[in-house]
One Martini backbone bead per residue (centre of mass of N, CA, C, O) as a GRO file, in nm:
protein
  168
    1MET     BB    1   8.850   9.715  10.158
    2ILE     BB    2   9.177   9.580  10.195
    3THR     BB    3   9.448   9.546   9.957
    4ILE     BB    4   9.746   9.341   9.951
    5GLN     BB    5   9.987   9.342   9.700
    6ILE     BB    6  10.246   9.094   9.626
    7LEU     BB    7  10.520   9.140   9.419
    8GLY     BB    8  10.801   8.908   9.399
    9LEU     BB    9  10.673   8.682   9.578
   10ASP     BB   10  10.603   8.409   9.719
   11ASN     BB   11  10.309   8.269   9.806
   12PHE     BB   12  10.403   8.154  10.086
   13VAL     BB   13  10.512   8.418  10.196
   14VAL     BB   14  10.248   8.576  10.184
   15GLY     BB   15  10.092   8.387  10.369
   16GLN     BB   16  10.274   8.421  10.615
   17TYR     BB   17  10.256   8.727  10.635
   18SER     BB   18   9.949   8.748  10.677
   19ARG     BB   19   9.946   8.584  10.940
   20GLU     BB   20  10.163   8.774  11.101
   21HIS     BB   21  10.041   9.091  10.991
   22GLY     BB   22   9.733   9.148  10.966
   23GLU     BB   23   9.661   9.263  11.247
   24ASN     BB   24   9.859   9.503  11.249
   25LEU     BB   25   9.747   9.641  10.993
   26ALA     BB   26   9.463   9.685  11.097
   27GLN     BB   27   9.551   9.873  11.327
   28LEU     BB   28   9.679  10.091  11.145
   29PHE     BB   29   9.389  10.129  10.992
   30GLU     BB   30   9.158  10.114  11.196
   31THR     BB   31   9.054   9.804  11.174
   32GLU     BB   32   8.945   9.510  11.086
   33GLU     BB   33   9.085   9.217  10.987
   34GLN     BB   34   8.858   9.145  10.769
   35ASN     BB   35   8.954   9.415  10.589
   36VAL     BB   36   9.225   9.245  10.535
   37SER     BB   37   9.394   9.158  10.233
   38PHE     BB   38   9.571   8.924  10.024
   39LEU     BB   39   9.787   8.917   9.733
   40SER     BB   40   9.883   8.662   9.503
   41GLY     BB   41  10.108   8.547   9.242
   42ASP     BB   42  10.265   8.450   8.925
   43ALA     BB   43  10.431   8.686   8.921
   44VAL     BB   44  10.705   8.841   8.749
   45TYR     BB   45  10.987   9.022   8.811
   46PHE     BB   46  11.104   9.272   8.580
   47HIS     BB   47  11.433   9.389   8.442
   48GLY     BB   48  11.582   9.402   8.149
   49GLY     BB   49  11.499   9.081   8.120
   50VAL     BB   50  11.530   9.031   8.436
   51GLU     BB   51  11.483   8.858   8.702
   52GLN     BB   52  11.367   8.993   9.042
   53SER     BB   53  11.270   8.796   9.223
   54SER     BB   54  11.337   8.856   9.568
   55TRP     BB   55  11.488   9.135   9.508
   56ASN     BB   56  11.209   9.247   9.418
   57ALA     BB   57  10.925   9.445   9.543
   58LEU     BB   58  10.568   9.498   9.504
   59ILE     BB   59  10.340   9.708   9.680
   60ILE     BB   60   9.982   9.707   9.667
   61VAL     BB   61   9.750   9.942   9.797
   62ARG     BB   62   9.401   9.896   9.843
   63ALA     BB   63   9.180  10.176   9.926
   64PRO     BB   64   8.997  10.376  10.080
   65HIS     BB   65   9.021  10.712  10.137
   66LYS     BB   66   8.986  10.697  10.458
   67TYR     BB   67   9.304  10.566  10.475
   68GLU     BB   68   9.520  10.791  10.411
   69ALA     BB   69   9.616  10.867  10.707
   70CYS     BB   70   9.778  10.572  10.728
   71GLU     BB   71  10.005  10.547  10.513
   72ARG     BB   72  10.282  10.594  10.654
   73GLN     BB   73  10.261  10.366  10.866
   74VAL     BB   74  10.220  10.135  10.665
   75ALA     BB   75  10.472  10.174  10.495
   76ASP     BB   76  10.678  10.138  10.722
   77TYR     BB   77  10.590   9.853  10.801
   78LEU     BB   78  10.630   9.712  10.529
   79LEU     BB   79  10.932   9.786  10.492
   80ARG     BB   80  11.029   9.654  10.763
   81THR     BB   81  10.896   9.352  10.729
   82LEU     BB   82  10.972   9.278  10.416
   83ASN     BB   83  11.297   9.287  10.433
   84LEU     BB   84  11.321   8.971  10.502
   85TYR     BB   85  11.238   8.881  10.178
   86THR     BB   86  11.394   9.135  10.054
   87ILE     BB   87  11.584   9.397   9.920
   88ASN     BB   88  11.361   9.550   9.744
   89LEU     BB   89  11.116   9.821   9.788
   90GLN     BB   90  10.771   9.894   9.700
   91VAL     BB   91  10.510  10.139   9.765
   92GLU     BB   92  10.161  10.146   9.662
   93PHE     BB   93   9.885  10.368   9.649
   94VAL     BB   94   9.530  10.292   9.605
   95TYR     BB   95   9.239  10.480   9.563
   96PHE     BB   96   8.888  10.472   9.660
   97HIS     BB   97   8.560  10.498   9.654
   98ASP     BB   98   8.305  10.374   9.829
   99HIS     BB   99   8.108  10.383   9.567
  100SER     BB  100   8.336  10.172   9.415
  101TYR     BB  101   8.217   9.939   9.606
  102TYR     BB  102   8.150   9.585   9.591
  103GLU     BB  103   7.942   9.315   9.738
  104ALA     BB  104   7.906   8.946   9.803
  105ILE     BB  105   7.788   8.806  10.099
  106SER     BB  106   7.742   8.528  10.259
  107ASP     BB  107   7.494   8.390  10.497
  108LYS     BB  108   7.577   8.067  10.497
  109TYR     BB  109   7.882   8.151  10.530
  110PRO     BB  110   8.176   8.217  10.604
  111ARG     BB  111   8.386   8.465  10.506
  112PHE     BB  112   8.630   8.278  10.606
  113ILE     BB  113   8.886   8.068  10.596
  114THR     BB  114   9.044   7.865  10.823
  115SER     BB  115   9.311   7.679  10.926
  116ASP     BB  116   9.123   7.464  11.089
  117GLN     BB  117   8.958   7.390  10.805
  118VAL     BB  118   9.213   7.270  10.686
  119ARG     BB  119   9.285   6.985  10.479
  120GLU     BB  120   9.506   6.726  10.416
  121VAL     BB  121   9.518   6.526  10.124
  122THR     BB  122   9.604   6.183  10.077
  123ALA     BB  123   9.690   5.938   9.863
  124GLU     BB  124   9.617   5.593   9.913
  125VAL     BB  125   9.759   5.275   9.832
  126GLY     BB  126   9.658   4.970   9.859
  127ASP     BB  127   9.722   4.638   9.825
  128GLU     BB  128   9.442   4.555   9.717
  129GLU     BB  129   9.439   4.759   9.473
  130GLU     BB  130   9.704   4.647   9.331
  131GLU     BB  131   9.579   4.393   9.283
  132GLY     BB  132   9.537   4.336   8.943
  133CYS     BB  133   9.699   4.581   8.852
  134ALA     BB  134   9.846   4.711   8.548
  135CYS     BB  135   9.943   4.950   8.687
  136ASP     BB  136  10.167   5.222   8.755
  137HIS     BB  137  10.274   5.372   9.082
  138GLY     BB  138  10.599   5.403   9.098
  139HIS     BB  139  10.733   5.104   9.206
  140GLY     BB  140  10.952   5.079   9.029
  141SER     BB  141  11.234   5.077   8.897
  142GLU     BB  142  11.461   5.305   8.771
  143SER     BB  143  11.526   5.128   8.508
  144GLU     BB  144  11.249   5.162   8.438
  145GLU     BB  145  11.040   5.240   8.169
  146GLU     BB  146  10.804   5.434   8.055
  147GLU     BB  147  10.529   5.391   7.851
  148LEU     BB  148  10.390   5.538   7.588
  149TYR     BB  149  10.088   5.615   7.461
  150THR     BB  150  10.025   5.598   7.091
  151GLY     BB  151   9.743   5.586   7.066
  152ASN     BB  152   9.393   5.624   7.041
  153ALA     BB  153   9.211   5.766   7.297
  154PHE     BB  154   8.942   5.826   7.090
  155GLU     BB  155   8.851   5.561   7.010
  156GLY     BB  156   8.506   5.568   6.910
  157PHE     BB  157   8.389   5.845   7.003
  158GLU     BB  158   8.253   5.963   6.749
  159GLU     BB  159   8.047   5.737   6.711
  160ARG     BB  160   7.907   5.769   6.986
  161LEU     BB  161   7.831   6.066   6.949
  162ASN     BB  162   7.664   6.039   6.690
  163LYS     BB  163   7.461   5.836   6.806
  164ALA     BB  164   7.361   6.015   7.043
  165GLN     BB  165   7.261   6.247   6.857
  166GLY     BB  166   7.064   6.065   6.687
  167ASP     BB  167   6.878   5.979   6.937
  168LYS     BB  168   6.761   6.275   6.974
   0.00000   0.00000   0.00000
């Protein structure tokens, strides 16, 4: 398993980059595309107390030692293709021994979810559901202010909990 972690770039950029460059990177590593994965997070790149995200990016490549021979080609590719998304780049390789890697892969499900399996679900509120509903779904005028509930949302909960525990 080869993991390419990109810090300092937006999650969506990393997702797009992985989609567009995953296959090429697998070829450079001389492995199958399923062996190359990308990580992104909500990490923010700082220097001197100033946020550097999108200005600076750090790419950490974790791979078994057997891929060290591909390092220079992969580094060149990453530096060349990621410079479209950031100004300054650093690439760091971290290697591990094959015997230091473990995995549990399900035989009941596919190894990875593919883009054609992902569906976007949007909640729609029909007119029938809105009739008789005292709740506000954001359809009021902008001059109306929402009132915050300041009562005790847990009123009576402790009594019901104590009673339920006493019944056991």
